[in-house]
N, C-alpha and C positions, 0 to 999 in steps of 0.2 A: 499580441500576447508575448510576454518575455520568454525567449527560448532557453533561459536558464532555470525556469520554474521546475521544481521537484515536487513529487507527491509521495505521501505515505498513506496507504489505504490498508485498513485492517478489518478483520471480522472477529467479533467476540464469539466464542464457541464453548462447548463443553460445560464446565462448571459455571462460567459466566452466563451462558445461554440459559441454564436452568434458573439462575437468579433473576435475569431480566425477562425471561419467558418469551422472547422473540428474537429474531435475527437482528443483530446490531452491527452495522458497518459504519465506518467512519473514514473519511478521506480528508487529509490535511494537505493543503497546497502551500508550499514554502518558496521563498524567493530564489534560493540557490542550494547547491549541495551542502555548503557549510551550515546553513540554517537548518536544512533537513537532518543532517547528522546531529546537530545540537538538539533538535526536537526529539529525535529518536532516543537520545541518551538521557533526556530529562523528562519531557511530558509523556512520551510513550512508556518509558520505564516506570514512571509514577502510576500510569494507568495499569500496567501489568502488576505492580506491587499492590495496588488497591484490589484488583480482581483476585489475586492470589493471597490476599490478606497477609502480606509480608510485614514483619516488624522492621524496625529501623536497621538492625544489624543485617537481616536478610536482604533488605533493599540495598544496603551498601555493598554487600557481596555481589548482588545481581548487577549493580552499576559497574563494579570492577570487571565482571565477566563480559558485560556489554562493551566496555572500553577495550578490553583485550581482543574481543572478536572484531571490533571495528578496526583495530590496528592490523590484525592478522589477515583480515579478509576485506580489503577496501572495495572490491567489486560488489555492487549491490545484490546481484543474484545469489552469490555465495554467502554473503552476510545474512541475507534474509533466510536462507536455508538453515543456518546455524541458530539464528534468533528464534525461528519458528520451533526448532527442536527444544529450546529452553522454555518456551511459553506454551508448549503443547497442552491442550485442554483448557486453556484460558483465552487466548487470542491468537490469531494467525495473520501475519502480514501478507497481503495479497499483492501489493505493489510498493516498492521503494525504489524510486529512480526518477530520471528526468521525464518531463512531459514529452519531449522530443522522441524519446524511446517508445512511449505509448503510441505516438502517432506514426512511427516508422518501423519499429523492430518486428521480428517474426517469432518472438517467444509466445508461449501459450496464452498468457494473460493479455498482452497487447493485441494479439490476433482475435481473441474472443471479444475484447472491448470494441475493436474496429468493426467486427462483423455486426455487433449490436448497433454501433453508431451508424453504419451504412444502411442497416435495415430501417432505423428510425429517422435518419436525417438525409439519406440518399434519395436518388431518383429511381431506384430500383434496377439500375444497370451496372452499378459498381461491383467489382469483385471484392469480397470481404477482406482480402489481404491488402487492398489498395491503401497506401499511406494517406494520412490526412494532411493537407497542406497547412502551413503555419498560420495563414490567415483564418483558418477554421478551427484552430485548437481550442478556442473558447467554447465552441459547440461540443467538442470532444469532452472537455471538462464538465459541461452541463450534462452530457449523456452518462457520465460516470455514476452519478447518484442513482439513476434509474437502473443502470446496468448492475450495480452492486446489490440491488434487491432481487435480481435473478439468481437462479441456482446453477448457472452455466460455468462457473469458474471453480 
């Protein structure tokens, strides 16, 4: 699996949850950081605009704000924090970053995903914080869908 792969995983909540009446998570895997940022600025923003019933002028203002935040906060974790503040009550980004970080980092979300992964795909002897080797990243991606249906994040 390509080690440049990036993911954008989000959960519709609040107002959106009352409209769809069930927990809705989505995870989009993109070929690299540039494509992921393009997706965030276009497709994800369009999704937010639809959930928030934004008109064209409001959507344009939101796009400007997204662009400014992306310039000011290039680090995925900080960017996500600010974007989630903007979209509060509509949708929440759970993960925006490289697959390699999900497989190896020690943040709350990667650790929770890996604990789930090792519980489901492991042999019962793995420490939940154990990084997932690159050859098994495809299984980590597969585990993401089931993991997102859990309430552990």
